[in-house]
Gaussian input, Z-matrix of N, CA and C with variables (Angstrom, degrees):
# hf/3-21g

backbone

0 1
 N
 C     1     B1
 C     2     B2     1     A1
 N     3     B3     2     A2     1     D1
 C     4     B4     3     A3     2     D2
 C     5     B5     4     A4     3     D3
 N     6     B6     5     A5     4     D4
 C     7     B7     6     A6     5     D5
 C     8     B8     7     A7     6     D6
 N     9     B9     8     A8     7     D7
 C    10    B10     9     A9     8     D8
 C    11    B11    10    A10     9     D9
 N    12    B12    11    A11    10    D10
 C    13    B13    12    A12    11    D11
 C    14    B14    13    A13    12    D12
 N    15    B15    14    A14    13    D13
 C    16    B16    15    A15    14    D14
 C    17    B17    16    A16    15    D15
 N    18    B18    17    A17    16    D16
 C    19    B19    18    A18    17    D17
 C    20    B20    19    A19    18    D18
 N    21    B21    20    A20    19    D19
 C    22    B22    21    A21    20    D20
 C    23    B23    22    A22    21    D21
 N    24    B24    23    A23    22    D22
 C    25    B25    24    A24    23    D23
 C    26    B26    25    A25    24    D24
 N    27    B27    26    A26    25    D25
 C    28    B28    27    A27    26    D26
 C    29    B29    28    A28    27    D27
 N    30    B30    29    A29    28    D28
 C    31    B31    30    A30    29    D29
 C    32    B32    31    A31    30    D30
 N    33    B33    32    A32    31    D31
 C    34    B34    33    A33    32    D32
 C    35    B35    34    A34    33    D33
 N    36    B36    35    A35    34    D34
 C    37    B37    36    A36    35    D35
 C    38    B38    37    A37    36    D36
 N    39    B39    38    A38    37    D37
 C    40    B40    39    A39    38    D38
 C    41    B41    40    A40    39    D39
 N    42    B42    41    A41    40    D40
 C    43    B43    42    A42    41    D41
 C    44    B44    43    A43    42    D42
 N    45    B45    44    A44    43    D43
 C    46    B46    45    A45    44    D44
 C    47    B47    46    A46    45    D45
 N    48    B48    47    A47    46    D46
 C    49    B49    48    A48    47    D47
 C    50    B50    49    A49    48    D48
 N    51    B51    50    A50    49    D49
 C    52    B52    51    A51    50    D50
 C    53    B53    52    A52    51    D51
 N    54    B54    53    A53    52    D52
 C    55    B55    54    A54    53    D53
 C    56    B56    55    A55    54    D54
 N    57    B57    56    A56    55    D55
 C    58    B58    57    A57    56    D56
 C    59    B59    58    A58    57    D57
 N    60    B60    59    A59    58    D58
 C    61    B61    60    A60    59    D59
 C    62    B62    61    A61    60    D60
 N    63    B63    62    A62    61    D61
 C    64    B64    63    A63    62    D62
 C    65    B65    64    A64    63    D63
 N    66    B66    65    A65    64    D64
 C    67    B67    66    A66    65    D65
 C    68    B68    67    A67    66    D66
 N    69    B69    68    A68    67    D67
 C    70    B70    69    A69    68    D68
 C    71    B71    70    A70    69    D69
 N    72    B72    71    A71    70    D70
 C    73    B73    72    A72    71    D71
 C    74    B74    73    A73    72    D72
 N    75    B75    74    A74    73    D73
 C    76    B76    75    A75    74    D74
 C    77    B77    76    A76    75    D75
 N    78    B78    77    A77    76    D76
 C    79    B79    78    A78    77    D77
 C    80    B80    79    A79    78    D78
 N    81    B81    80    A80    79    D79
 C    82    B82    81    A81    80    D80
 C    83    B83    82    A82    81    D81
 N    84    B84    83    A83    82    D82
 C    85    B85    84    A84    83    D83
 C    86    B86    85    A85    84    D84
 N    87    B87    86    A86    85    D85
 C    88    B88    87    A87    86    D86
 C    89    B89    88    A88    87    D87
 N    90    B90    89    A89    88    D88
 C    91    B91    90    A90    89    D89
 C    92    B92    91    A91    90    D90
 N    93    B93    92    A92    91    D91
 C    94    B94    93    A93    92    D92
 C    95    B95    94    A94    93    D93
 N    96    B96    95    A95    94    D94
 C    97    B97    96    A96    95    D95
 C    98    B98    97    A97    96    D96
 N    99    B99    98    A98    97    D97
 C   100   B100    99    A99    98    D98
 C   101   B101   100   A100    99    D99
 N   102   B102   101   A101   100   D100
 C   103   B103   102   A102   101   D101
 C   104   B104   103   A103   102   D102
 N   105   B105   104   A104   103   D103
 C   106   B106   105   A105   104   D104
 C   107   B107   106   A106   105   D105
 N   108   B108   107   A107   106   D106
 C   109   B109   108   A108   107   D107
 C   110   B110   109   A109   108   D108
 N   111   B111   110   A110   109   D109
 C   112   B112   111   A111   110   D110
 C   113   B113   112   A112   111   D111
 N   114   B114   113   A113   112   D112
 C   115   B115   114   A114   113   D113
 C   116   B116   115   A115   114   D114
 N   117   B117   116   A116   115   D115
 C   118   B118   117   A117   116   D116
 C   119   B119   118   A118   117   D117
 N   120   B120   119   A119   118   D118
 C   121   B121   120   A120   119   D119
 C   122   B122   121   A121   120   D120
 N   123   B123   122   A122   121   D121
 C   124   B124   123   A123   122   D122
 C   125   B125   124   A124   123   D123
 N   126   B126   125   A125   124   D124
 C   127   B127   126   A126   125   D125
 C   128   B128   127   A127   126   D126
 N   129   B129   128   A128   127   D127
 C   130   B130   129   A129   128   D128
 C   131   B131   130   A130   129   D129
 N   132   B132   131   A131   130   D130
 C   133   B133   132   A132   131   D131
 C   134   B134   133   A133   132   D132
 N   135   B135   134   A134   133   D133
 C   136   B136   135   A135   134   D134
 C   137   B137   136   A136   135   D135
 N   138   B138   137   A137   136   D136
 C   139   B139   138   A138   137   D137
 C   140   B140   139   A139   138   D138
 N   141   B141   140   A140   139   D139
 C   142   B142   141   A141   140   D140
 C   143   B143   142   A142   141   D141
 N   144   B144   143   A143   142   D142
 C   145   B145   144   A144   143   D143
 C   146   B146   145   A145   144   D144
 N   147   B147   146   A146   145   D145
 C   148   B148   147   A147   146   D146
 C   149   B149   148   A148   147   D147
 N   150   B150   149   A149   148   D148
 C   151   B151   150   A150   149   D149
 C   152   B152   151   A151   150   D150
 N   153   B153   152   A152   151   D151
 C   154   B154   153   A153   152   D152
 C   155   B155   154   A154   153   D153
 N   156   B156   155   A155   154   D154
 C   157   B157   156   A156   155   D155
 C   158   B158   157   A157   156   D156
 N   159   B159   158   A158   157   D157
 C   160   B160   159   A159   158   D158
 C   161   B161   160   A160   159   D159
 N   162   B162   161   A161   160   D160
 C   163   B163   162   A162   161   D161
 C   164   B164   163   A163   162   D162
 N   165   B165   164   A164   163   D163
 C   166   B166   165   A165   164   D164
 C   167   B167   166   A166   165   D165
 N   168   B168   167   A167   166   D166
 C   169   B169   168   A168   167   D167
 C   170   B170   169   A169   168   D168
 N   171   B171   170   A170   169   D169
 C   172   B172   171   A171   170   D170
 C   173   B173   172   A172   171   D171
 N   174   B174   173   A173   172   D172
 C   175   B175   174   A174   173   D173
 C   176   B176   175   A175   174   D174
 N   177   B177   176   A176   175   D175
 C   178   B178   177   A177   176   D176
 C   179   B179   178   A178   177   D177
 N   180   B180   179   A179   178   D178
 C   181   B181   180   A180   179   D179
 C   182   B182   181   A181   180   D180
 N   183   B183   182   A182   181   D181
 C   184   B184   183   A183   182   D182
 C   185   B185   184   A184   183   D183
 N   186   B186   185   A185   184   D184
 C   187   B187   186   A186   185   D185
 C   188   B188   187   A187   186   D186
 N   189   B189   188   A188   187   D187
 C   190   B190   189   A189   188   D188
 C   191   B191   190   A190   189   D189
 N   192   B192   191   A191   190   D190
 C   193   B193   192   A192   191   D191
 C   194   B194   193   A193   192   D192
 N   195   B195   194   A194   193   D193
 C   196   B196   195   A195   194   D194
 C   197   B197   196   A196   195   D195
 N   198   B198   197   A197   196   D196
 C   199   B199   198   A198   197   D197
 C   200   B200   199   A199   198   D198
 N   201   B201   200   A200   199   D199
 C   202   B202   201   A201   200   D200
 C   203   B203   202   A202   201   D201
 N   204   B204   203   A203   202   D202
 C   205   B205   204   A204   203   D203
 C   206   B206   205   A205   204   D204
 N   207   B207   206   A206   205   D205
 C   208   B208   207   A207   206   D206
 C   209   B209   208   A208   207   D207
 N   210   B210   209   A209   208   D208
 C   211   B211   210   A210   209   D209
 C   212   B212   211   A211   210   D210
 N   213   B213   212   A212   211   D211
 C   214   B214   213   A213   212   D212
 C   215   B215   214   A214   213   D213
 N   216   B216   215   A215   214   D214
 C   217   B217   216   A216   215   D215
 C   218   B218   217   A217   216   D216
 N   219   B219   218   A218   217   D217
 C   220   B220   219   A219   218   D218
 C   221   B221   220   A220   219   D219
 N   222   B222   221   A221   220   D220
 C   223   B223   222   A222   221   D221
 C   224   B224   223   A223   222   D222
 N   225   B225   224   A224   223   D223
 C   226   B226   225   A225   224   D224
 C   227   B227   226   A226   225   D225
 N   228   B228   227   A227   226   D226
 C   229   B229   228   A228   227   D227
 C   230   B230   229   A229   228   D228
 N   231   B231   230   A230   229   D229
 C   232   B232   231   A231   230   D230
 C   233   B233   232   A232   231   D231
 N   234   B234   233   A233   232   D232
 C   235   B235   234   A234   233   D233
 C   236   B236   235   A235   234   D234
 N   237   B237   236   A236   235   D235
 C   238   B238   237   A237   236   D236
 C   239   B239   238   A238   237   D237
 N   240   B240   239   A239   238   D238
 C   241   B241   240   A240   239   D239
 C   242   B242   241   A241   240   D240
 N   243   B243   242   A242   241   D241
 C   244   B244   243   A243   242   D242
 C   245   B245   244   A244   243   D243
 N   246   B246   245   A245   244   D244
 C   247   B247   246   A246   245   D245
 C   248   B248   247   A247   246   D246
 N   249   B249   248   A248   247   D247
 C   250   B250   249   A249   248   D248
 C   251   B251   250   A250   249   D249
 N   252   B252   251   A251   250   D250
 C   253   B253   252   A252   251   D251
 C   254   B254   253   A253   252   D252
 N   255   B255   254   A254   253   D253
 C   256   B256   255   A255   254   D254
 C   257   B257   256   A256   255   D255
 N   258   B258   257   A257   256   D256
 C   259   B259   258   A258   257   D257
 C   260   B260   259   A259   258   D258
 N   261   B261   260   A260   259   D259
 C   262   B262   261   A261   260   D260
 C   263   B263   262   A262   261   D261
 N   264   B264   263   A263   262   D262
 C   265   B265   264   A264   263   D263
 C   266   B266   265   A265   264   D264
 N   267   B267   266   A266   265   D265
 C   268   B268   267   A267   266   D266
 C   269   B269   268   A268   267   D267
 N   270   B270   269   A269   268   D268
 C   271   B271   270   A270   269   D269
 C   272   B272   271   A271   270   D270

   B1=1.4362
   B2=1.5205
   B3=1.3046
   B4=1.4564
   B5=1.5206
   B6=1.3135
   B7=1.4561
   B8=1.5217
   B9=1.3129
   B10=1.4603
   B11=1.5213
   B12=1.3162
   B13=1.4577
   B14=1.5160
   B15=1.3023
   B16=1.4528
   B17=1.4993
   B18=1.2998
   B19=1.4495
   B20=1.5049
   B21=1.2947
   B22=1.4552
   B23=1.5219
   B24=1.3061
   B25=1.4602
   B26=1.5246
   B27=1.3214
   B28=1.4644
   B29=1.5314
   B30=1.3277
   B31=1.4581
   B32=1.5280
   B33=1.3343
   B34=1.4634
   B35=1.5228
   B36=1.3049
   B37=1.4673
   B38=1.5201
   B39=1.3219
   B40=1.4715
   B41=1.5213
   B42=1.3222
   B43=1.4731
   B44=1.5274
   B45=1.3270
   B46=1.4624
   B47=1.5236
   B48=1.3170
   B49=1.4716
   B50=1.5305
   B51=1.3276
   B52=1.4669
   B53=1.5300
   B54=1.3242
   B55=1.4676
   B56=1.5243
   B57=1.3289
   B58=1.4646
   B59=1.5274
   B60=1.3188
   B61=1.4764
   B62=1.5254
   B63=1.3263
   B64=1.4626
   B65=1.5301
   B66=1.3375
   B67=1.4546
   B68=1.5240
   B69=1.3430
   B70=1.4617
   B71=1.5269
   B72=1.3180
   B73=1.4631
   B74=1.5287
   B75=1.3042
   B76=1.4585
   B77=1.5209
   B78=1.3002
   B79=1.4582
   B80=1.5179
   B81=1.3099
   B82=1.4592
   B83=1.5241
   B84=1.3237
   B85=1.4570
   B86=1.5147
   B87=1.3138
   B88=1.4577
   B89=1.5212
   B90=1.3107
   B91=1.4528
   B92=1.5287
   B93=1.3216
   B94=1.4566
   B95=1.5196
   B96=1.2991
   B97=1.4609
   B98=1.5254
   B99=1.3296
   B100=1.4590
   B101=1.5156
   B102=1.2911
   B103=1.4620
   B104=1.5232
   B105=1.3361
   B106=1.4582
   B107=1.5136
   B108=1.2971
   B109=1.4622
   B110=1.5228
   B111=1.3435
   B112=1.4638
   B113=1.5210
   B114=1.3117
   B115=1.4554
   B116=1.5163
   B117=1.3130
   B118=1.4625
   B119=1.5107
   B120=1.3352
   B121=1.4592
   B122=1.5223
   B123=1.3133
   B124=1.4661
   B125=1.5190
   B126=1.3174
   B127=1.4519
   B128=1.5245
   B129=1.3131
   B130=1.4668
   B131=1.5304
   B132=1.3284
   B133=1.4700
   B134=1.5291
   B135=1.3210
   B136=1.4590
   B137=1.5109
   B138=1.3401
   B139=1.4660
   B140=1.5312
   B141=1.3057
   B142=1.4684
   B143=1.5326
   B144=1.3268
   B145=1.4668
   B146=1.5265
   B147=1.3262
   B148=1.4608
   B149=1.5292
   B150=1.3144
   B151=1.4627
   B152=1.5213
   B153=1.3211
   B154=1.4628
   B155=1.5251
   B156=1.3168
   B157=1.4714
   B158=1.5219
   B159=1.3131
   B160=1.4574
   B161=1.5281
   B162=1.3241
   B163=1.4593
   B164=1.5307
   B165=1.3248
   B166=1.4605
   B167=1.5259
   B168=1.3089
   B169=1.4647
   B170=1.5296
   B171=1.3308
   B172=1.4597
   B173=1.5242
   B174=1.3289
   B175=1.4540
   B176=1.5203
   B177=1.2889
   B178=1.4664
   B179=1.5192
   B180=1.3121
   B181=1.4659
   B182=1.5309
   B183=1.3139
   B184=1.4554
   B185=1.5181
   B186=1.3308
   B187=1.4575
   B188=1.5277
   B189=1.3263
   B190=1.4627
   B191=1.5225
   B192=1.3155
   B193=1.4541
   B194=1.5248
   B195=1.3190
   B196=1.4594
   B197=1.5255
   B198=1.3132
   B199=1.4593
   B200=1.5116
   B201=1.3157
   B202=1.4583
   B203=1.5228
   B204=1.3271
   B205=1.4656
   B206=1.5232
   B207=1.3373
   B208=1.4627
   B209=1.5297
   B210=1.3217
   B211=1.4672
   B212=1.5231
   B213=1.2877
   B214=1.4568
   B215=1.5120
   B216=1.3161
   B217=1.4569
   B218=1.5310
   B219=1.3019
   B220=1.4621
   B221=1.5235
   B222=1.3037
   B223=1.4715
   B224=1.5245
   B225=1.3114
   B226=1.4656
   B227=1.5241
   B228=1.3246
   B229=1.4624
   B230=1.5101
   B231=1.3227
   B232=1.4626
   B233=1.5212
   B234=1.3155
   B235=1.4720
   B236=1.5244
   B237=1.3246
   B238=1.4629
   B239=1.5240
   B240=1.3229
   B241=1.4653
   B242=1.5240
   B243=1.3265
   B244=1.4706
   B245=1.5226
   B246=1.3221
   B247=1.4669
   B248=1.5234
   B249=1.3227
   B250=1.4691
   B251=1.5272
   B252=1.3262
   B253=1.4691
   B254=1.5241
   B255=1.3134
   B256=1.4632
   B257=1.5221
   B258=1.3133
   B259=1.4703
   B260=1.5204
   B261=1.3183
   B262=1.4656
   B263=1.5232
   B264=1.3278
   B265=1.4717
   B266=1.5171
   B267=1.3321
   B268=1.4685
   B269=1.5178
   B270=1.3313
   B271=1.4649
   B272=1.4907
   A1=108.01
   A2=115.56
   A3=121.36
   A4=108.59
   A5=116.51
   A6=121.84
   A7=108.57
   A8=116.05
   A9=121.86
   A10=107.41
   A11=116.57
   A12=119.81
   A13=109.85
   A14=115.59
   A15=121.25
   A16=108.78
   A17=116.58
   A18=119.49
   A19=111.64
   A20=115.28
   A21=121.60
   A22=110.47
   A23=115.58
   A24=120.15
   A25=112.74
   A26=118.36
   A27=119.92
   A28=113.27
   A29=118.62
   A30=122.15
   A31=109.04
   A32=115.07
   A33=120.55
   A34=108.74
   A35=116.09
   A36=120.43
   A37=110.28
   A38=117.61
   A39=120.86
   A40=111.64
   A41=117.42
   A42=120.14
   A43=111.11
   A44=117.22
   A45=120.13
   A46=111.34
   A47=117.91
   A48=121.95
   A49=109.99
   A50=117.55
   A51=120.55
   A52=111.18
   A53=116.45
   A54=120.08
   A55=111.01
   A56=116.80
   A57=120.29
   A58=110.42
   A59=116.89
   A60=120.85
   A61=112.18
   A62=117.72
   A63=120.49
   A64=110.73
   A65=116.27
   A66=121.13
   A67=113.12
   A68=116.86
   A69=121.58
   A70=109.38
   A71=115.40
   A72=120.17
   A73=108.25
   A74=116.85
   A75=121.49
   A76=109.70
   A77=115.63
   A78=122.70
   A79=107.24
   A80=117.44
   A81=119.67
   A82=110.21
   A83=114.51
   A84=120.04
   A85=110.14
   A86=116.69
   A87=121.78
   A88=108.16
   A89=115.51
   A90=119.25
   A91=108.80
   A92=115.19
   A93=122.02
   A94=107.48
   A95=117.42
   A96=122.26
   A97=108.77
   A98=115.30
   A99=122.01
   A100=107.42
   A101=116.40
   A102=120.52
   A103=110.24
   A104=115.63
   A105=122.75
   A106=107.65
   A107=117.02
   A108=120.11
   A109=112.31
   A110=117.05
   A111=118.40
   A112=109.44
   A113=114.85
   A114=120.62
   A115=111.42
   A116=115.60
   A117=121.63
   A118=107.87
   A119=118.42
   A120=118.69
   A121=111.25
   A122=115.73
   A123=119.60
   A124=108.93
   A125=115.44
   A126=121.83
   A127=109.15
   A128=117.43
   A129=119.57
   A130=110.60
   A131=118.22
   A132=120.87
   A133=110.83
   A134=115.90
   A135=121.41
   A136=114.69
   A137=117.99
   A138=120.17
   A139=111.97
   A140=119.40
   A141=120.77
   A142=111.03
   A143=117.40
   A144=119.90
   A145=109.93
   A146=116.87
   A147=120.79
   A148=111.49
   A149=116.58
   A150=120.94
   A151=109.87
   A152=117.07
   A153=121.48
   A154=111.08
   A155=116.34
   A156=120.28
   A157=111.29
   A158=117.36
   A159=121.75
   A160=110.83
   A161=116.91
   A162=121.16
   A163=112.37
   A164=118.15
   A165=121.24
   A166=113.07
   A167=118.14
   A168=121.29
   A169=110.97
   A170=115.89
   A171=120.68
   A172=108.98
   A173=115.58
   A174=121.44
   A175=111.11
   A176=114.57
   A177=119.80
   A178=108.84
   A179=117.84
   A180=119.21
   A181=109.87
   A182=116.38
   A183=121.70
   A184=114.96
   A185=118.54
   A186=121.81
   A187=108.39
   A188=116.07
   A189=121.49
   A190=109.59
   A191=116.20
   A192=122.22
   A193=109.02
   A194=115.70
   A195=120.23
   A196=108.44
   A197=114.93
   A198=121.04
   A199=110.77
   A200=115.45
   A201=118.79
   A202=112.40
   A203=117.14
   A204=120.70
   A205=112.74
   A206=117.90
   A207=121.81
   A208=113.87
   A209=118.03
   A210=119.01
   A211=111.82
   A212=118.02
   A213=123.05
   A214=107.99
   A215=118.35
   A216=120.66
   A217=113.98
   A218=116.43
   A219=121.99
   A220=109.56
   A221=116.81
   A222=122.21
   A223=111.42
   A224=117.55
   A225=120.05
   A226=111.31
   A227=117.23
   A228=120.59
   A229=111.90
   A230=116.61
   A231=120.97
   A232=110.97
   A233=116.82
   A234=120.66
   A235=110.69
   A236=117.89
   A237=121.10
   A238=111.38
   A239=117.31
   A240=119.03
   A241=111.48
   A242=118.08
   A243=120.65
   A244=110.50
   A245=116.66
   A246=119.91
   A247=111.11
   A248=117.54
   A249=121.02
   A250=111.00
   A251=116.76
   A252=120.14
   A253=110.27
   A254=117.30
   A255=120.29
   A256=111.04
   A257=117.04
   A258=120.40
   A259=110.74
   A260=117.90
   A261=121.12
   A262=111.40
   A263=116.24
   A264=120.54
   A265=110.53
   A266=117.30
   A267=121.34
   A268=112.88
   A269=118.44
   A270=121.46
   A271=111.61
   D1=138.27
   D2=-175.51
   D3=-141.10
   D4=136.33
   D5=176.55
   D6=-118.92
   D7=132.59
   D8=178.73
   D9=-117.16
   D10=132.86
   D11=177.21
   D12=-123.06
   D13=148.83
   D14=177.44
   D15=-161.26
   D16=163.84
   D17=-179.48
   D18=-146.66
   D19=161.73
   D20=179.60
   D21=125.62
   D22=163.90
   D23=-175.60
   D24=-70.33
   D25=-30.00
   D26=-176.52
   D27=-103.04
   D28=12.04
   D29=179.31
   D30=-81.92
   D31=130.85
   D32=175.38
   D33=-128.95
   D34=162.78
   D35=176.86
   D36=-59.56
   D37=-42.21
   D38=179.81
   D39=-61.30
   D40=-41.95
   D41=178.69
   D42=-64.79
   D43=-40.69
   D44=178.90
   D45=-64.62
   D46=-42.64
   D47=178.74
   D48=-64.78
   D49=-43.15
   D50=178.23
   D51=-59.74
   D52=-42.73
   D53=179.56
   D54=-66.47
   D55=-41.73
   D56=177.04
   D57=-57.90
   D58=-44.79
   D59=-178.83
   D60=-67.55
   D61=-25.22
   D62=175.10
   D63=-72.13
   D64=-33.85
   D65=-177.32
   D66=-85.62
   D67=-35.88
   D68=-174.38
   D69=-136.86
   D70=145.93
   D71=176.18
   D72=-84.23
   D73=97.51
   D74=-179.28
   D75=-128.90
   D76=146.74
   D77=173.67
   D78=-122.25
   D79=130.71
   D80=-179.08
   D81=-98.77
   D82=137.01
   D83=174.87
   D84=-86.69
   D85=-35.13
   D86=176.42
   D87=-153.82
   D88=162.73
   D89=-177.12
   D90=-146.55
   D91=141.92
   D92=175.08
   D93=-130.79
   D94=129.25
   D95=-178.93
   D96=-106.74
   D97=128.95
   D98=174.25
   D99=-127.63
   D100=137.06
   D101=179.38
   D102=-118.20
   D103=134.30
   D104=174.92
   D105=-119.83
   D106=150.20
   D107=-179.52
   D108=-83.84
   D109=-17.88
   D110=178.81
   D111=-154.92
   D112=162.02
   D113=177.20
   D114=147.00
   D115=146.10
   D116=178.63
   D117=-150.37
   D118=115.54
   D119=179.18
   D120=-70.22
   D121=145.30
   D122=176.41
   D123=-157.61
   D124=153.08
   D125=176.32
   D126=-93.69
   D127=143.42
   D128=174.95
   D129=-74.66
   D130=162.90
   D131=177.25
   D132=-55.32
   D133=137.87
   D134=178.99
   D135=90.14
   D136=-5.86
   D137=-175.72
   D138=-65.80
   D139=-39.59
   D140=-178.62
   D141=-66.66
   D142=-32.90
   D143=174.43
   D144=-64.65
   D145=-42.84
   D146=177.76
   D147=-61.59
   D148=-41.19
   D149=178.87
   D150=-62.05
   D151=-45.93
   D152=179.64
   D153=-59.39
   D154=-44.58
   D155=178.53
   D156=-64.42
   D157=-40.13
   D158=179.10
   D159=-62.99
   D160=-43.26
   D161=-177.65
   D162=-68.81
   D163=-23.03
   D164=-179.05
   D165=-88.31
   D166=-5.96
   D167=-179.01
   D168=-69.29
   D169=149.28
   D170=173.50
   D171=-69.57
   D172=143.06
   D173=-178.81
   D174=-129.97
   D175=158.19
   D176=171.08
   D177=-65.41
   D178=142.36
   D179=174.73
   D180=-58.65
   D181=136.07
   D182=178.17
   D183=87.06
   D184=1.95
   D185=179.13
   D186=-102.17
   D187=120.76
   D188=-176.85
   D189=-128.02
   D190=150.28
   D191=179.29
   D192=-124.66
   D193=146.67
   D194=173.90
   D195=-152.17
   D196=158.87
   D197=178.54
   D198=145.04
   D199=161.02
   D200=-177.48
   D201=-63.33
   D202=-23.10
   D203=179.87
   D204=-67.59
   D205=-9.46
   D206=-179.21
   D207=-100.90
   D208=-4.45
   D209=-177.14
   D210=-141.66
   D211=-51.71
   D212=179.41
   D213=-171.33
   D214=148.70
   D215=-172.49
   D216=-79.00
   D217=49.07
   D218=179.85
   D219=-140.71
   D220=169.70
   D221=-178.18
   D222=-57.12
   D223=-36.83
   D224=-179.15
   D225=-61.40
   D226=-37.19
   D227=177.81
   D228=-65.66
   D229=-41.08
   D230=179.83
   D231=-66.93
   D232=-48.01
   D233=-177.62
   D234=-66.42
   D235=-43.77
   D236=-179.14
   D237=-60.84
   D238=-45.91
   D239=-179.13
   D240=-70.23
   D241=-31.46
   D242=176.18
   D243=-66.64
   D244=-41.42
   D245=177.99
   D246=-65.55
   D247=-38.90
   D248=176.74
   D249=-63.14
   D250=-43.41
   D251=179.08
   D252=-64.34
   D253=-42.89
   D254=179.50
   D255=-63.31
   D256=-41.08
   D257=178.32
   D258=-64.49
   D259=-39.06
   D260=177.79
   D261=-63.37
   D262=-37.92
   D263=179.13
   D264=-67.09
   D265=-37.68
   D266=-178.35
   D267=-67.60
   D268=-22.04
   D269=-176.23
   D270=-72.17

Protein backbone atom coordinates (compact mmCIF):
# COMPACT_ATOMS: atom_id res chain seq x y z
CA UNK A 1 0.00 0.00 0.00
CA UNK A 2 1.33 3.40 -0.96
CA UNK A 3 0.01 6.91 -0.39
CA UNK A 4 1.13 9.86 -2.47
CA UNK A 5 0.45 13.43 -1.43
CA UNK A 6 0.89 16.66 -3.31
CA UNK A 7 -0.50 20.12 -3.39
CA UNK A 8 -0.97 23.09 -5.64
CA UNK A 9 -3.38 24.27 -8.29
CA UNK A 10 -1.88 22.23 -11.13
CA UNK A 11 -1.29 18.96 -9.21
CA UNK A 12 -3.26 15.98 -10.49
CA UNK A 13 -3.29 12.30 -9.58
CA UNK A 14 -1.84 11.46 -13.01
CA UNK A 15 1.06 13.89 -12.53
CA UNK A 16 1.83 12.45 -9.09
CA UNK A 17 1.79 8.86 -10.41
CA UNK A 18 4.02 9.83 -13.36
CA UNK A 19 6.53 11.45 -11.00
CA UNK A 20 6.48 8.43 -8.68
CA UNK A 21 7.23 6.13 -11.64
CA UNK A 22 10.15 8.36 -12.65
CA UNK A 23 11.65 8.02 -9.17
CA UNK A 24 10.83 4.36 -8.42
CA UNK A 25 10.06 1.28 -10.48
CA UNK A 26 6.57 0.46 -9.26
CA UNK A 27 3.61 -1.31 -10.81
CA UNK A 28 0.16 -0.72 -9.40
CA UNK A 29 -2.43 -3.45 -9.16
CA UNK A 30 -5.18 -1.00 -8.26
CA UNK A 31 -5.48 2.66 -7.45
CA UNK A 32 -7.89 4.86 -5.52
CA UNK A 33 -7.74 8.64 -5.72
CA UNK A 34 -8.95 10.83 -2.86
CA UNK A 35 -8.71 14.59 -2.87
CA UNK A 36 -8.66 16.86 0.19
CA UNK A 37 -8.70 20.63 0.09
CA UNK A 38 -6.19 20.99 2.93
CA UNK A 39 -3.77 19.06 5.07
CA UNK A 40 -0.10 18.75 5.93
CA UNK A 41 1.44 15.69 7.57
CA UNK A 42 3.77 16.33 10.47
CA UNK A 43 5.36 14.47 13.35
CA UNK A 44 4.80 15.64 16.92
CA UNK A 45 7.80 16.63 19.09
CA UNK A 46 9.80 13.60 20.19
CA UNK A 47 8.70 11.39 17.28
CA UNK A 48 12.20 10.95 15.80
CA UNK A 49 13.50 9.80 19.20
CA UNK A 50 10.70 7.23 19.32
CA UNK A 51 11.57 6.04 15.81
CA UNK A 52 15.23 5.64 16.76
CA UNK A 53 14.31 3.62 19.84
CA UNK A 54 11.92 1.46 17.83
CA UNK A 55 14.55 0.71 15.18
CA UNK A 56 17.09 -0.37 17.83
CA UNK A 57 14.78 -2.96 19.42
CA UNK A 58 15.52 -6.67 19.02
CA UNK A 59 13.25 -8.37 16.51
CA UNK A 60 12.30 -11.85 15.49
CA UNK A 61 14.26 -13.02 12.47
CA UNK A 62 12.26 -12.36 9.31
CA UNK A 63 10.11 -9.57 10.79
CA UNK A 64 10.43 -6.28 8.91
CA UNK A 65 8.64 -2.94 9.18
CA UNK A 66 8.14 -0.19 6.64
CA UNK A 67 6.05 2.94 6.26
CA UNK A 68 6.27 6.68 6.43
CA UNK A 69 5.89 6.52 10.21
CA UNK A 70 9.45 5.11 10.38
CA UNK A 71 11.29 7.89 8.53
CA UNK A 72 9.21 10.95 7.71
CA UNK A 73 5.52 11.61 7.12
CA UNK A 74 5.83 11.79 3.34
CA UNK A 75 5.90 9.41 0.38
CA UNK A 76 9.70 9.36 0.40
CA UNK A 77 9.69 7.93 3.92
CA UNK A 78 7.28 5.17 2.95
CA UNK A 79 9.09 4.21 -0.24
CA UNK A 80 12.57 4.35 1.33
CA UNK A 81 11.62 2.11 4.25
CA UNK A 82 9.81 -0.31 1.91
CA UNK A 83 12.91 -0.60 -0.25
CA UNK A 84 15.06 -1.19 2.84
CA UNK A 85 12.71 -3.93 4.05
CA UNK A 86 12.68 -5.57 0.62
CA UNK A 87 16.47 -5.49 0.45
CA UNK A 88 16.70 -7.06 3.91
CA UNK A 89 14.37 -9.86 2.80
CA UNK A 90 16.48 -10.53 -0.31
CA UNK A 91 19.64 -11.08 1.78
